DOPATOR-640058 format. One line per field, with one value per residue (C-alpha): x, y, z; residue number from 0. Coordinates in nm, 3 decimals. Each point is the difference from the previous one (the first is absolute). Example, Ala and Ser with C-alpha at 12.3 -4.5 7.8 and 13.67 -1.06 7.14 Angstrom:
2
x (1.230|0.137)
y (-0.450|0.344)
z (0.780|-0.066)
n (0|1)
REM end
This chain:
350
x (-2.687|-0.054|-0.024|0.291|-0.009|0.294|0.302|0.024|-0.319|0.093|0.291|-0.185|-0.253|0.295|0.152|-0.234|0.069|-0.121|-0.093|0.226|0.252|0.159|0.353|-0.007|0.311|0.186|0.308|0.225|-0.053|-0.389|0.012|0.140|-0.173|-0.316|0.115|-0.010|0.258|0.112|0.104|-0.032|-0.274|0.093|-0.234|-0.288|0.012|-0.304|-0.363|-0.096|-0.347|-0.087|-0.224|-0.158|-0.225|0.151|-0.098|0.268|-0.084|0.160|0.318|-0.127|0.325|0.114|-0.267|-0.266|-0.294|-0.026|-0.291|-0.152|0.039|-0.310|-0.264|0.001|-0.001|0.291|0.171|0.271|0.178|0.386|0.002|-0.155|-0.030|0.326|0.231|0.311|-0.011|0.244|-0.096|-0.133|-0.118|-0.292|-0.258|-0.301|-0.162|-0.312|-0.186|-0.200|-0.148|0.147|0.329|-0.049|-0.078|0.291|0.284|-0.254|-0.102|0.400|0.106|-0.261|0.091|0.359|-0.056|-0.267|0.301|0.212|-0.242|-0.082|0.418|0.036|-0.244|0.064|0.395|-0.169|-0.201|0.299|0.185|-0.359|-0.016|0.393|-0.038|-0.278|-0.280|-0.249|-0.109|0.143|-0.373|0.095|0.347|-0.175|-0.267|0.236|0.144|-0.269|-0.051|0.320|0.060|-0.357|0.093|0.280|-0.159|-0.226|0.282|0.195|-0.337|0.000|0.346|-0.077|-0.243|0.162|0.296|-0.269|-0.134|0.259|-0.055|0.002|0.275|-0.160|-0.340|-0.311|-0.041|-0.091|0.128|0.218|0.227|-0.004|0.373|0.141|0.068|0.278|0.230|-0.253|-0.259|-0.357|-0.185|-0.353|-0.177|-0.320|0.005|-0.210|0.092|-0.252|-0.171|-0.037|0.152|-0.107|0.233|0.213|-0.100|0.263|0.150|0.301|0.201|0.355|0.216|0.421|-0.046|0.129|-0.144|-0.365|-0.239|-0.065|-0.350|-0.052|-0.290|0.173|-0.159|-0.125|0.221|0.293|-0.073|0.230|0.335|-0.093|0.195|0.175|0.341|-0.084|0.134|-0.282|0.024|-0.186|-0.024|0.092|0.337|-0.049|0.111|-0.063|-0.062|-0.349|-0.073|-0.317|-0.207|-0.380|-0.127|-0.285|-0.101|-0.296|-0.323|-0.104|0.328|0.181|0.277|0.269|0.094|0.403|0.170|0.363|0.225|0.117|0.272|-0.053|-0.039|-0.298|-0.218|-0.328|-0.221|-0.355|0.155|-0.034|0.278|0.090|0.296|0.144|0.041|0.290|-0.121|0.265|0.055|-0.085|0.277|0.028|-0.068|0.170|0.045|-0.022|-0.127|-0.323|0.107|0.082|-0.337|-0.273|-0.340|-0.032|-0.285|-0.153|0.314|0.330|0.289|0.349|0.291|0.290|0.289|0.114|0.084|0.099|-0.320|-0.249|-0.292|-0.348|0.014|-0.334|0.016|-0.200|-0.039|0.057|0.038|0.058|0.206|-0.110|0.400|-0.096|0.087|-0.160|0.025|-0.044|0.011|0.160|0.197|0.332|0.377|0.271|0.135|-0.330|0.038|-0.321|-0.172|0.054|-0.158|-0.145|-0.285|-0.235|0.213|-0.025|-0.340|-0.038|0.251|-0.208|-0.340|0.130|0.136|0.327)
y (9.710|0.307|0.041|0.026|0.374|0.125|0.085|0.363|0.041|-0.208|0.237|0.286|-0.040|-0.141|0.350|0.164|0.161|-0.184|0.251|0.287|-0.232|0.153|-0.141|-0.192|0.156|-0.247|-0.053|-0.287|-0.112|0.084|-0.244|-0.268|0.044|-0.026|-0.323|0.159|-0.234|0.217|-0.226|-0.038|-0.257|-0.222|0.046|-0.263|-0.239|-0.201|0.067|-0.349|-0.013|-0.274|-0.213|-0.102|-0.258|-0.281|-0.395|-0.248|-0.215|-0.278|0.135|0.088|-0.104|-0.278|-0.220|-0.198|-0.196|-0.415|-0.053|-0.348|-0.062|-0.258|-0.004|-0.337|-0.124|0.111|-0.351|0.133|0.344|-0.031|0.374|0.189|0.415|0.109|-0.261|0.066|-0.158|-0.052|0.071|-0.328|-0.137|-0.182|0.170|-0.201|-0.260|0.007|-0.307|0.112|-0.139|0.192|-0.082|-0.339|-0.003|0.307|-0.282|-0.176|0.283|0.118|-0.341|0.014|0.380|-0.062|-0.299|0.201|0.272|-0.214|-0.160|0.417|0.111|-0.355|0.142|0.266|-0.067|-0.270|0.227|0.254|-0.232|-0.097|0.359|0.013|-0.280|0.203|-0.280|0.163|0.403|0.238|-0.002|-0.330|0.085|0.296|-0.241|-0.184|0.271|0.102|-0.326|-0.064|0.358|-0.021|-0.343|0.142|0.283|-0.233|-0.247|0.294|0.065|-0.315|-0.005|0.315|-0.086|-0.332|0.235|0.168|-0.304|-0.232|-0.390|-0.066|-0.297|-0.293|0.164|-0.157|0.089|0.321|0.154|0.335|0.169|0.431|0.119|0.288|0.249|0.162|-0.004|0.150|-0.071|-0.098|0.326|-0.133|-0.408|0.034|-0.421|-0.199|-0.372|-0.156|0.245|0.102|0.261|0.202|-0.026|0.305|0.040|0.152|-0.233|0.193|0.282|0.044|0.275|0.077|0.049|0.353|0.189|0.129|0.264|0.327|0.191|0.327|0.276|0.320|0.355|0.173|0.298|-0.197|-0.115|0.229|-0.125|-0.377|-0.197|-0.316|-0.039|0.162|-0.161|-0.176|-0.149|-0.176|-0.021|-0.371|0.082|-0.102|0.249|0.031|0.260|0.100|-0.161|0.072|0.362|-0.027|0.219|0.128|0.137|-0.223|0.203|-0.123|0.022|0.224|-0.168|-0.151|-0.360|-0.048|-0.329|-0.062|-0.315|-0.028|-0.254|-0.142|-0.385|0.079|0.138|-0.249|0.050|0.151|0.176|0.343|0.242|0.366|0.155|0.314|0.149|0.194|0.264|0.279|0.322|0.330|0.279|0.196|-0.327|-0.056|-0.282|0.131|-0.122|0.040|0.224|0.240|0.099|0.147|0.170|0.371|0.202|-0.275|-0.095|-0.255|0.192|-0.062|0.225|0.130|0.133|0.352|0.275|-0.047|-0.166|-0.198|0.091|-0.247|-0.121|-0.143|-0.397|-0.201|-0.317|-0.312|-0.279|-0.147|-0.283|-0.296|0.041|0.398|0.140|0.274|0.115|0.318|0.281|0.328|0.237|-0.108|-0.040|-0.300|0.266|0.087|-0.012|-0.105|-0.052|-0.416|-0.035|0.277|0.176|-0.033|0.233|0.226|0.021|0.108|0.302|0.053|-0.001|0.183|0.262|-0.089)
z (-5.180|-0.173|-0.390|-0.185|-0.221|-0.241|0.128|-0.100|0.191|0.301|0.043|-0.057|0.261|0.237|-0.053|0.172|0.305|0.330|0.305|-0.217|-0.040|0.348|0.123|0.322|0.178|0.219|0.096|0.024|0.365|-0.038|-0.271|0.184|0.288|-0.239|-0.137|-0.352|-0.193|-0.346|-0.312|-0.391|-0.139|-0.304|-0.298|-0.059|-0.227|0.017|0.141|0.211|-0.012|0.318|0.152|-0.349|-0.007|-0.196|-0.112|-0.120|-0.260|-0.246|-0.142|-0.362|-0.182|0.215|0.064|-0.250|0.052|-0.044|-0.184|-0.101|-0.394|0.070|0.150|0.263|0.373|0.193|0.101|0.258|0.135|0.006|0.147|0.243|0.044|0.114|-0.102|-0.248|-0.298|-0.279|-0.399|-0.081|0.335|-0.021|0.154|-0.055|-0.186|-0.206|-0.131|-0.367|-0.282|-0.228|0.121|-0.018|-0.379|-0.076|-0.061|-0.243|-0.207|0.036|-0.162|-0.284|-0.090|-0.004|-0.245|-0.171|-0.052|-0.086|-0.357|-0.033|-0.026|-0.231|-0.205|-0.075|-0.090|-0.235|-0.191|0.006|-0.177|-0.275|-0.052|-0.099|-0.241|-0.130|0.104|0.186|0.000|0.210|0.232|0.170|0.094|0.145|0.173|0.131|0.142|0.215|0.137|0.147|0.167|0.141|0.179|0.100|0.191|0.135|0.114|0.167|0.176|0.156|0.121|0.193|0.139|0.079|0.158|0.191|0.126|0.065|0.118|0.360|-0.030|0.159|0.044|-0.143|-0.352|-0.076|0.299|-0.063|0.228|0.042|0.062|0.112|-0.291|0.263|0.304|0.261|0.264|-0.038|0.110|-0.093|-0.036|-0.127|-0.079|0.231|0.037|-0.160|-0.122|-0.390|-0.159|-0.331|-0.280|0.005|0.357|0.233|0.254|0.115|0.033|0.014|0.049|0.095|0.368|0.132|-0.270|-0.023|-0.118|0.174|-0.095|0.176|-0.098|0.012|0.068|-0.323|0.016|-0.001|-0.326|-0.174|0.225|-0.089|-0.246|-0.003|0.198|0.285|0.301|0.260|0.315|0.243|0.409|-0.026|-0.116|-0.401|-0.298|-0.352|-0.281|-0.155|-0.330|-0.115|0.050|-0.028|-0.299|0.163|0.348|0.167|-0.003|0.362|0.181|-0.262|0.044|-0.298|0.011|0.072|-0.027|0.151|-0.049|0.366|0.134|0.357|0.175|0.206|-0.288|-0.072|-0.268|0.162|0.298|0.069|0.172|-0.085|-0.211|-0.027|-0.388|-0.073|-0.214|-0.152|0.179|-0.184|0.018|0.308|0.177|0.327|0.261|0.385|0.329|0.060|0.339|-0.265|-0.048|0.108|-0.021|0.020|-0.119|-0.183|-0.191|0.096|-0.006|0.112|0.099|-0.160|0.136|-0.109|0.100|0.371|0.053|-0.189|-0.276|-0.056|-0.348|-0.099|-0.097|-0.208|0.121|-0.242|0.235|0.328|0.121|0.309|0.044|0.098|-0.345|-0.186|-0.415|-0.065|-0.251|0.085|-0.148|0.188|-0.182|0.112|0.240|0.182|0.391|0.170|0.340|-0.023|0.369|0.235|-0.230|0.264|0.162|-0.282|-0.033|0.340|-0.104|-0.307|0.124|0.298|-0.265|0.046)
n (0|1|2|3|4|5|6|7|8|9|10|11|12|13|14|15|16|17|18|19|20|21|22|23|24|25|26|27|28|29|30|31|32|33|34|35|36|37|38|39|40|41|42|43|44|45|46|47|48|49|50|51|52|53|54|55|56|57|58|59|60|61|62|63|64|65|66|67|68|69|70|71|72|73|74|75|76|77|78|79|80|81|82|83|84|85|86|87|88|89|90|91|92|93|94|95|96|97|98|99|100|101|102|103|104|105|106|107|108|109|110|111|112|113|114|115|116|117|118|119|120|121|122|123|124|125|126|127|128|129|130|131|132|133|134|135|136|137|138|139|140|141|142|143|144|145|146|147|148|149|150|151|152|153|154|155|156|157|158|159|160|161|162|163|164|165|166|167|168|169|170|171|172|173|174|175|176|177|178|179|180|181|182|183|184|185|186|187|188|189|190|191|192|193|194|195|196|197|198|199|200|201|202|203|204|205|206|207|208|209|210|211|212|213|214|215|216|217|218|219|220|221|222|223|224|225|226|227|228|229|230|231|232|233|234|235|236|237|238|239|240|241|242|243|244|245|246|247|248|249|250|251|252|253|254|255|256|257|258|259|260|261|262|263|264|265|266|267|268|269|270|271|272|273|274|275|276|277|278|279|280|281|282|283|284|285|286|287|288|289|290|291|292|293|294|295|296|297|298|299|300|301|302|303|304|305|306|307|308|309|310|311|312|313|314|315|316|317|318|319|320|321|322|323|324|325|326|327|328|329|330|331|332|333|334|335|336|337|338|339|340|341|342|343|344|345|346|347|348|349)
REM end
Protein backbone atom coordinates (compact mmCIF):
# COMPACT_ATOMS: atom_id res chain seq x y z
CA UNK A 1 0.00 0.00 0.00
CA UNK A 2 1.40 3.37 -0.99
CA UNK A 3 1.52 6.55 1.04
CA UNK A 4 -1.01 8.98 -0.37
CA UNK A 5 0.33 12.10 -2.04
CA UNK A 6 -1.46 15.32 -3.01
CA UNK A 7 -3.43 14.75 -6.19
CA UNK A 8 -1.53 17.43 -8.12
CA UNK A 9 1.79 15.77 -7.35
CA UNK A 10 0.43 12.37 -8.28
CA UNK A 11 -0.88 13.51 -11.63
CA UNK A 12 2.38 15.25 -12.43
CA UNK A 13 4.23 12.00 -11.78
CA UNK A 14 1.71 9.94 -13.71
CA UNK A 15 2.04 12.17 -16.72
CA UNK A 16 5.74 11.22 -17.05
CA UNK A 17 6.47 9.08 -20.12
CA UNK A 18 7.03 5.34 -19.92
CA UNK A 19 9.39 4.10 -22.59
CA UNK A 20 8.93 7.36 -24.49
CA UNK A 21 5.15 6.80 -24.49
CA UNK A 22 5.39 4.94 -27.79
CA UNK A 23 2.11 3.66 -29.22
CA UNK A 24 1.90 -0.11 -29.49
CA UNK A 25 0.17 -0.57 -32.84
CA UNK A 26 -2.21 -3.52 -33.03
CA UNK A 27 -4.87 -4.50 -35.51
CA UNK A 28 -8.27 -5.67 -34.37
CA UNK A 29 -7.31 -9.24 -35.24
CA UNK A 30 -4.10 -9.03 -33.23
CA UNK A 31 -5.95 -7.50 -30.28
CA UNK A 32 -8.43 -10.37 -30.30
CA UNK A 33 -5.72 -13.01 -30.75
CA UNK A 34 -3.80 -11.70 -27.73
CA UNK A 35 -6.92 -11.83 -25.54
CA UNK A 36 -6.94 -8.07 -25.01
CA UNK A 37 -10.28 -6.69 -23.87
CA UNK A 38 -10.93 -2.95 -24.00
CA UNK A 39 -13.45 -0.88 -22.08
CA UNK A 40 -14.03 2.13 -19.88
CA UNK A 41 -13.52 2.08 -16.11
CA UNK A 42 -15.68 3.69 -13.41
CA UNK A 43 -14.45 6.35 -11.04
CA UNK A 44 -13.68 4.99 -7.57
CA UNK A 45 -15.60 6.51 -4.68
CA UNK A 46 -13.94 4.45 -1.95
CA UNK A 47 -10.56 2.93 -1.18
CA UNK A 48 -10.97 -0.37 0.71
CA UNK A 49 -8.38 -1.18 3.36
CA UNK A 50 -8.77 -4.93 3.71
CA UNK A 51 -7.40 -7.41 6.22
CA UNK A 52 -7.37 -5.07 9.22
CA UNK A 53 -7.10 -7.03 12.51
CA UNK A 54 -10.06 -6.12 14.69
CA UNK A 55 -11.52 -7.02 18.08
CA UNK A 56 -15.22 -7.23 18.89
CA UNK A 57 -16.32 -5.45 22.08
CA UNK A 58 -19.63 -5.03 23.85
CA UNK A 59 -21.62 -2.19 22.26
CA UNK A 60 -20.88 1.13 23.94
CA UNK A 61 -24.40 2.54 23.63
CA UNK A 62 -26.42 -0.67 23.93
CA UNK A 63 -24.89 -2.49 26.90
CA UNK A 64 -25.07 -1.97 30.66
CA UNK A 65 -23.09 -3.17 33.65
CA UNK A 66 -25.26 -4.52 36.45
CA UNK A 67 -23.55 -3.93 39.82
CA UNK A 68 -24.44 -4.93 43.36
CA UNK A 69 -25.50 -1.81 45.31
CA UNK A 70 -24.65 -3.51 48.62
CA UNK A 71 -22.04 -6.09 49.47
CA UNK A 72 -23.32 -9.50 50.51
CA UNK A 73 -23.55 -13.20 49.71
CA UNK A 74 -24.78 -14.59 46.40
CA UNK A 75 -27.81 -16.71 47.29
CA UNK A 76 -29.17 -17.50 43.82
CA UNK A 77 -28.16 -17.00 40.18
CA UNK A 78 -31.23 -16.70 37.98
CA UNK A 79 -29.69 -15.93 34.56
CA UNK A 80 -26.84 -17.60 32.69
CA UNK A 81 -24.38 -16.21 30.18
CA UNK A 82 -25.87 -16.17 26.69
CA UNK A 83 -29.44 -16.13 28.02
CA UNK A 84 -31.92 -13.63 26.63
CA UNK A 85 -33.53 -11.52 29.35
CA UNK A 86 -36.28 -8.94 29.55
CA UNK A 87 -36.09 -5.56 31.24
CA UNK A 88 -36.83 -5.99 34.95
CA UNK A 89 -36.21 -9.75 34.93
CA UNK A 90 -34.40 -11.00 38.08
CA UNK A 91 -30.79 -11.98 37.41
CA UNK A 92 -29.58 -12.90 40.91
CA UNK A 93 -30.41 -12.72 44.62
CA UNK A 94 -27.98 -11.36 47.18
CA UNK A 95 -28.34 -11.33 50.95
CA UNK A 96 -26.88 -8.23 52.58
CA UNK A 97 -26.71 -6.74 56.04
CA UNK A 98 -27.24 -3.26 54.60
CA UNK A 99 -30.33 -4.43 52.72
CA UNK A 100 -31.64 -5.99 55.92
CA UNK A 101 -31.62 -2.62 57.71
CA UNK A 102 -32.69 -0.62 54.67
CA UNK A 103 -36.41 -1.08 55.30
CA UNK A 104 -36.17 0.18 58.86
CA UNK A 105 -33.96 3.08 57.79
CA UNK A 106 -36.47 4.02 55.10
CA UNK A 107 -39.39 3.94 57.53
CA UNK A 108 -37.47 6.11 59.98
CA UNK A 109 -36.54 8.57 57.24
CA UNK A 110 -40.15 8.90 56.15
CA UNK A 111 -41.20 9.62 59.72
CA UNK A 112 -38.43 12.18 60.18
CA UNK A 113 -39.44 13.93 56.97
CA UNK A 114 -43.10 14.13 58.05
CA UNK A 115 -42.09 15.64 61.39
CA UNK A 116 -39.70 18.15 59.76
CA UNK A 117 -42.31 19.15 57.17
CA UNK A 118 -44.98 19.65 59.83
CA UNK A 119 -42.62 21.73 61.95
CA UNK A 120 -41.69 23.92 58.98
CA UNK A 121 -45.37 24.49 58.19
CA UNK A 122 -46.20 25.41 61.79
CA UNK A 123 -43.19 27.77 62.05
CA UNK A 124 -44.28 29.61 58.90
CA UNK A 125 -47.69 30.18 60.46
CA UNK A 126 -46.11 31.44 63.70
CA UNK A 127 -43.88 33.78 61.69
CA UNK A 128 -46.92 35.24 59.93
CA UNK A 129 -48.49 35.86 63.36
CA UNK A 130 -45.30 37.58 64.53
CA UNK A 131 -44.69 35.07 67.30
CA UNK A 132 -41.28 33.73 66.22
CA UNK A 133 -38.34 35.29 64.35
CA UNK A 134 -37.55 34.51 60.69
CA UNK A 135 -34.32 32.75 61.66
CA UNK A 136 -36.31 29.97 63.34
CA UNK A 137 -38.31 29.37 60.15
CA UNK A 138 -35.15 29.21 58.11
CA UNK A 139 -33.79 26.58 60.49
CA UNK A 140 -36.97 24.53 60.20
CA UNK A 141 -36.89 24.70 56.41
CA UNK A 142 -33.26 23.59 56.34
CA UNK A 143 -34.09 20.61 58.57
CA UNK A 144 -37.01 19.70 56.32
CA UNK A 145 -34.82 19.86 53.19
CA UNK A 146 -32.15 17.72 54.86
CA UNK A 147 -34.75 15.12 55.83
CA UNK A 148 -36.14 15.13 52.27
CA UNK A 149 -32.68 14.57 50.79
CA UNK A 150 -32.02 11.65 53.13
CA UNK A 151 -35.39 10.14 52.27
CA UNK A 152 -34.71 10.41 48.52
CA UNK A 153 -31.33 8.72 49.01
CA UNK A 154 -32.88 5.76 50.82
CA UNK A 155 -35.73 5.49 48.28
CA UNK A 156 -33.16 5.38 45.47
CA UNK A 157 -31.22 2.68 47.33
CA UNK A 158 -34.43 0.68 47.77
CA UNK A 159 -35.15 0.94 44.03
CA UNK A 160 -31.61 -0.30 43.27
CA UNK A 161 -31.97 -3.23 45.68
CA UNK A 162 -35.60 -4.38 45.57
CA UNK A 163 -36.55 -6.99 48.14
CA UNK A 164 -36.81 -10.50 46.67
CA UNK A 165 -40.32 -11.86 47.11
CA UNK A 166 -40.53 -14.85 49.45
CA UNK A 167 -36.83 -14.70 50.31
CA UNK A 168 -35.11 -14.31 53.66
CA UNK A 169 -34.90 -10.79 55.14
CA UNK A 170 -32.16 -8.68 53.63
CA UNK A 171 -32.24 -10.57 50.32
CA UNK A 172 -32.50 -8.28 47.31
CA UNK A 173 -32.60 -8.89 43.57
CA UNK A 174 -30.45 -7.69 40.73
CA UNK A 175 -32.67 -7.09 37.71
CA UNK A 176 -32.00 -6.65 34.00
CA UNK A 177 -31.87 -2.96 33.04
CA UNK A 178 -32.83 -3.61 29.41
CA UNK A 179 -34.01 -6.25 26.96
CA UNK A 180 -30.91 -8.08 25.83
CA UNK A 181 -28.52 -10.96 26.33
CA UNK A 182 -26.30 -11.69 29.33
CA UNK A 183 -22.81 -11.53 27.83
CA UNK A 184 -20.86 -11.70 31.10
CA UNK A 185 -21.51 -12.99 34.63
CA UNK A 186 -19.07 -12.40 37.48
CA UNK A 187 -21.13 -13.82 40.35
CA UNK A 188 -20.51 -17.27 41.80
CA UNK A 189 -23.14 -19.07 43.85
CA UNK A 190 -22.38 -18.93 47.58
CA UNK A 191 -19.51 -16.47 47.15
CA UNK A 192 -19.40 -12.89 48.46
CA UNK A 193 -19.85 -9.87 46.23
CA UNK A 194 -18.45 -6.44 47.05
CA UNK A 195 -20.54 -3.29 47.19
CA UNK A 196 -20.72 -1.81 43.67
CA UNK A 197 -18.95 -4.90 42.35
CA UNK A 198 -19.68 -5.90 38.76
CA UNK A 199 -22.21 -8.73 38.62
CA UNK A 200 -23.44 -8.92 34.99
CA UNK A 201 -23.13 -7.23 31.64
CA UNK A 202 -26.31 -7.17 29.56
CA UNK A 203 -26.23 -6.06 25.92
CA UNK A 204 -28.68 -5.80 23.07
CA UNK A 205 -28.26 -8.72 20.66
CA UNK A 206 -26.95 -8.30 17.14
CA UNK A 207 -24.94 -5.13 17.83
CA UNK A 208 -21.30 -4.68 18.82
CA UNK A 209 -18.38 -2.29 18.86
CA UNK A 210 -15.43 -3.11 16.61
CA UNK A 211 -11.99 -1.85 17.60
CA UNK A 212 -9.25 -1.46 14.97
CA UNK A 213 -5.76 -0.02 14.76
CA UNK A 214 -5.31 1.87 11.47
CA UNK A 215 -1.80 2.73 10.15
CA UNK A 216 -0.98 6.35 10.89
CA UNK A 217 -0.39 7.15 7.20
CA UNK A 218 -4.18 7.07 6.74
CA UNK A 219 -4.89 9.41 9.66
CA UNK A 220 -5.86 12.34 7.42
CA UNK A 221 -8.59 10.23 5.76
CA UNK A 222 -10.15 8.94 9.00
CA UNK A 223 -13.45 10.38 10.17
CA UNK A 224 -16.72 9.27 11.72
CA UNK A 225 -19.32 7.86 9.34
CA UNK A 226 -16.92 5.78 7.24
CA UNK A 227 -18.28 2.36 6.34
CA UNK A 228 -16.82 -0.80 7.86
CA UNK A 229 -17.48 -4.46 7.18
CA UNK A 230 -16.04 -7.68 8.57
CA UNK A 231 -15.23 -11.07 7.09
CA UNK A 232 -18.12 -12.42 9.18
CA UNK A 233 -20.65 -10.40 7.19
CA UNK A 234 -21.30 -7.67 9.76
CA UNK A 235 -21.36 -4.03 8.68
CA UNK A 236 -21.57 -0.60 10.26
CA UNK A 237 -19.96 2.81 10.50
CA UNK A 238 -17.08 4.45 12.33
CA UNK A 239 -18.24 6.45 15.34
CA UNK A 240 -14.95 7.08 17.18
CA UNK A 241 -11.50 8.08 15.88
CA UNK A 242 -8.50 8.38 18.17
CA UNK A 243 -6.84 11.78 18.54
CA UNK A 244 -3.31 10.42 18.93
CA UNK A 245 -0.93 7.97 17.25
CA UNK A 246 0.24 5.01 19.31
CA UNK A 247 3.99 5.42 19.68
CA UNK A 248 5.03 1.78 19.39
CA UNK A 249 2.68 0.61 16.63
CA UNK A 250 2.27 3.92 14.77
CA UNK A 251 -1.45 3.31 14.47
CA UNK A 252 -4.62 5.26 15.21
CA UNK A 253 -7.41 3.71 17.28
CA UNK A 254 -10.74 3.51 15.43
CA UNK A 255 -14.00 2.12 16.78
CA UNK A 256 -17.11 1.34 14.78
CA UNK A 257 -20.67 0.33 15.66
CA UNK A 258 -21.68 -2.82 13.80
CA UNK A 259 -24.73 -4.97 13.27
CA UNK A 260 -24.24 -8.71 12.94
CA UNK A 261 -25.88 -11.73 14.54
CA UNK A 262 -22.66 -13.70 15.00
CA UNK A 263 -20.45 -11.09 16.68
CA UNK A 264 -19.31 -12.02 20.19
CA UNK A 265 -17.35 -9.76 22.55
CA UNK A 266 -13.69 -10.75 22.61
CA UNK A 267 -13.85 -12.24 19.11
CA UNK A 268 -10.93 -11.57 16.75
CA UNK A 269 -11.82 -10.91 13.12
CA UNK A 270 -10.65 -9.09 10.02
CA UNK A 271 -12.26 -5.87 8.86
CA UNK A 272 -12.38 -3.70 5.76
CA UNK A 273 -12.47 0.08 6.19
CA UNK A 274 -13.74 2.08 3.22
CA UNK A 275 -11.81 5.35 2.93
CA UNK A 276 -12.89 8.20 0.65
CA UNK A 277 -11.18 8.05 -2.72
CA UNK A 278 -9.08 11.02 -3.91
CA UNK A 279 -9.64 12.79 -7.21
CA UNK A 280 -8.72 10.90 -10.38
CA UNK A 281 -9.17 7.54 -8.64
CA UNK A 282 -10.44 4.69 -10.79
CA UNK A 283 -11.65 1.14 -10.20
CA UNK A 284 -10.39 -1.49 -12.61
CA UNK A 285 -9.65 -5.21 -12.75
CA UNK A 286 -6.34 -6.26 -11.25
CA UNK A 287 -5.53 -7.85 -14.62
CA UNK A 288 -5.48 -4.42 -16.24
CA UNK A 289 -2.27 -3.58 -14.36
CA UNK A 290 1.27 -4.76 -14.83
CA UNK A 291 4.72 -3.70 -13.68
CA UNK A 292 7.23 -2.25 -16.09
CA UNK A 293 10.51 -0.47 -15.42
CA UNK A 294 9.79 -0.34 -11.69
CA UNK A 295 6.34 1.24 -12.09
CA UNK A 296 2.79 0.01 -12.30
CA UNK A 297 1.18 0.74 -15.64
CA UNK A 298 -2.04 0.26 -17.51
CA UNK A 299 -2.52 0.55 -21.26
CA UNK A 300 -4.74 3.25 -22.69
CA UNK A 301 -6.36 2.55 -26.06
CA UNK A 302 -5.65 5.45 -28.44
CA UNK A 303 -4.30 6.28 -31.90
CA UNK A 304 -4.98 2.80 -33.24
CA UNK A 305 -3.00 1.10 -30.51
CA UNK A 306 -2.14 1.20 -26.82
CA UNK A 307 -0.10 3.68 -24.79
CA UNK A 308 1.39 2.73 -21.38
CA UNK A 309 0.23 5.00 -18.56
CA UNK A 310 1.89 5.06 -15.14
CA UNK A 311 -0.53 4.73 -12.21
CA UNK A 312 -0.35 4.84 -8.42
CA UNK A 313 -1.93 1.84 -6.76
CA UNK A 314 -4.06 2.71 -3.74
CA UNK A 315 -5.64 -0.66 -2.95
CA UNK A 316 -6.17 -4.18 -4.19
CA UNK A 317 -9.21 -6.14 -3.12
CA UNK A 318 -9.69 -9.84 -2.53
CA UNK A 319 -12.23 -9.97 -5.37
CA UNK A 320 -9.66 -8.98 -7.99
CA UNK A 321 -10.23 -5.23 -8.20
CA UNK A 322 -7.67 -2.43 -7.97
CA UNK A 323 -8.07 1.24 -7.08
CA UNK A 324 -5.55 3.48 -8.81
CA UNK A 325 -4.87 7.15 -9.39
CA UNK A 326 -4.35 7.75 -13.11
CA UNK A 327 -4.74 10.62 -15.64
CA UNK A 328 -7.90 9.19 -17.20
CA UNK A 329 -11.37 10.49 -18.01
CA UNK A 330 -14.77 8.86 -17.89
CA UNK A 331 -14.47 8.21 -21.64
CA UNK A 332 -10.96 6.76 -21.54
CA UNK A 333 -10.72 3.24 -22.89
CA UNK A 334 -8.13 0.92 -21.39
CA UNK A 335 -7.02 -2.68 -21.76
CA UNK A 336 -9.02 -4.53 -19.10
CA UNK A 337 -7.28 -7.83 -19.84
CA UNK A 338 -4.14 -8.81 -21.71
CA UNK A 339 -1.80 -6.33 -20.00
CA UNK A 340 0.87 -9.04 -19.84
CA UNK A 341 0.95 -9.38 -23.63
CA UNK A 342 1.21 -5.64 -24.09
CA UNK A 343 4.03 -5.50 -21.53
CA UNK A 344 5.93 -8.11 -23.54
CA UNK A 345 5.52 -6.02 -26.70
CA UNK A 346 6.66 -2.92 -24.83
CA UNK A 347 9.75 -4.71 -23.55
CA UNK A 348 10.52 -5.92 -27.09
CA UNK A 349 10.30 -2.38 -28.40
CA UNK A 350 6.80 -2.50 -29.79
